[in-house]
C-alpha angles and dihedrals in degrees: 000000000000121000099211117093136173112251118237120253096257094050094048090048091051090050090052089048089056090060098044103029111050099154140338090286089062090056092049092048095051094045095046091049088055089052091052091050087052090062098253120171095187125042126174127187126195124188135180127199090007091307094296095110102026140015126170125183117188126182142167096226131130095289127215132282115244092245091056098050098083100032089052088073093058118102115270093005107145142150093204102079134024104191143006090269089068090063089076095056106036112170100170130074093234125042113139099075091223103111102075094042092047095047093046090051093063104032146023111274127192119191125195118177143157134182121218091246095055125079095208133043130229130231131196129185119198126175125186090349093305123116108240102176143331139182146118124315143163111273141154123245112286134033136295123194123189119191118189135183098007114211091004090144097040106061091172089066095036093060091059093060115109129231118300093256092050093050090047090054090054090051091049091049091052091049092049091055093047092048090053093046092054106028091164090071124077113234130190128184124191123186119191090342092308119114109229102166135031133164119179097211122255135102128348095261089057090052091049089052091050094049103035104017137234097301091063098037090055091056101051131091129207116250130191136169137163131191123173104311098345121092127182123193134164142082132297129192126253114254094267093055100089136136140197094252142024096258090114096048103093124175131185129192112206089339095312121117111238140173108226128174088200092059093043091051091050092051091048092050093048092054097034097113095037106052136050120258110269093026119110123205126226117260138162109184135172117201116200121193137145112293089234090061096061131054113211095172096085102092132046092231092040091232094125126061138185118226122211089220116024093179092057092051090046092053093047094052092043094052093042091059100038093048088055105039097044090057087060095053122080102229129190115247090250091063094057092049094057100032119105094196114119115250126224134208126255092255118092092234118134111278114238122200120237117248099265132149108282099234126131090244092064093051110038120036111229105167126098095249095062101044134039104261121233098248130193117266091264090072114081110225098205089062093061111106129187089245089060090062095070109109136163124251089258091055090048090061096041120106113273092241092056091046091053092047093054095044103044111017107041094059087057091051094248117147099190141050132222098056096158126056110257095050112109098203128075130170126204123173090341093307121120111234116203123215092251091058095055117092108237125209119224109278118257106253090214091054094049089050125060100305091239098132091044092056096036102044105019116122111244110231095180144266124304119212088342086279109075130053115217121214138178120207135158095347095312137102122230135193119200125196102226094202094050091046095051091043089058090051093050092047092053091046093052093046090050090051091051092052095043138056100249106125100160112152144184122229114233118236089214113029117228119237116207124191113216134187122245095263091044092053090055092048090049090059088051094056098030093104091050091051091052091051088054091056104267124131107202130166133187111258107197125318097307108026142066130204122217110213102167134020134196113274091241092063131072124228092244095066103031093096092050091051094051094046091048091049091050092049096046118100113244119234096193143310125319136062096281091055093047090052107037122196097263090057090051091047090056093047093049091049093052094045095050126095113262136228118272089042118126116227127198122233090255092052092049092050092047091050092051094046091053091045090057090062101054124096097237110029095158101076139025119245090269092056098254116139118260096195137035125194134209116186126216089253092056092048092050091047089055088058092043090245093123 
């Protein structure tokens, strides 16, 4: 007897529901998208217990005809497409006809709807995929869906739902994205009878204000670009508006929220020379292109798309952002002379690319003269000026090592490269010396160990360029990056606080007010107890803001807000303090709290820094993996002077 059987209708529907309906936020997303496709100008959503027990979506759209109300709950029943050819030019948000059937299979759904041409409305009640009752009723124009007891008949899926607050935050996040993708529509979200999101309907800047607040809307600039059949519009943040994750980088393709590595890479490249590594700028972008040039039918939740030409989309996003943000930055004349970024006029008209060969070289500068090169540690970054970046065409094509030698070593009178151990290139009498050709001394056992003796007993020579600490120890010369060293100390201190019970705090003279989005407010309430254990005193300040009154003693007032926002935006991996504050959030906090380069330190401060550094577990690198200390042996010094 054969082993293969055909699954019954209920089982197959529940499997389909597992792909389309992951959590209450999935239900809200699918239903609201249907309301948008119906031409609604006002959409309200109400949830209870995070949407697990109750979801209601109400709109003023076109409504449904009585004959369509029951068939709409059949699998693959849709009014959006007619044949397979339509899959290659999808213009609506919904098109598969799976959502209603999938949702009805794992919950109790009540539909009430009325078209403007009908006197009476129609209602339908379906539970577990079975029709319970239907008929005529009194109803206003539009459609109302009520979904109750989600996953009541699939306990295996129900047990994977998160706490009510967590699920509510996912719903709020989905609503924020939809509100930004269709700013012309008014959206309202209520959770447990408390309004947490409202947008009045208007332009995109109004929607950004409604979702993120005035502080964010005041720090964004409009961007626009068109090339051939691709158009990018939206708003991007000024260079100081950055975060520890990509939660506030939101992209839409033809009005549909998507997650695209191509778009993310273009945003990163546009801000590469303006933001710190590990910091992500704000952006809300809508990419419009012919429906036939994008495939949205590649993911069950339709959050991933496939572009016909990734390079074209990359260029469009890149130019849209650079043409906007570089107008906001006061640049020296030298920068404009060497920059290959396209310039735009003072008018807010859509920027149009010149007809140039569509090669990566014409879009993204890659040569040393157009970007600040990543130099060895011997080069001091604060001394680099835009005027230093002017090079001839010959220099542009020269190897990077030769370019660096000419730029940064010859002015100091050095004739060779590779001064510090760790550099692979050396030059002697015009000849390149590889690392294998250089005679190496036996490695200092103290250096290959934990650096303790170097930090503890090294003789302090002084401070170089108010950025590097110079030491002499055991016949060798050492340079220490003071920012990287202090960053390591702050990181260890914060981690120790998270693992311990020390919650000592300092009261702020002037409390800090922070505006949060709807989903962020819900997440704040989730981690509020953990923040208080860390030493924060934070209260809610209205429906969409918090006020920080006290901060842990290890933090400074200048970076308290950044720490809290990063912690709120970080995904949690479980319970406990370490999971509430993941490593990347602590990295960011340590970096901001540490002393910076170009900061003069007294002899006492230098000695204190070194003594503390000798006590940490990993005193060789900062939390990001950059070296704290570089060594040059006596042999290397003598070789520089041709004495060896």
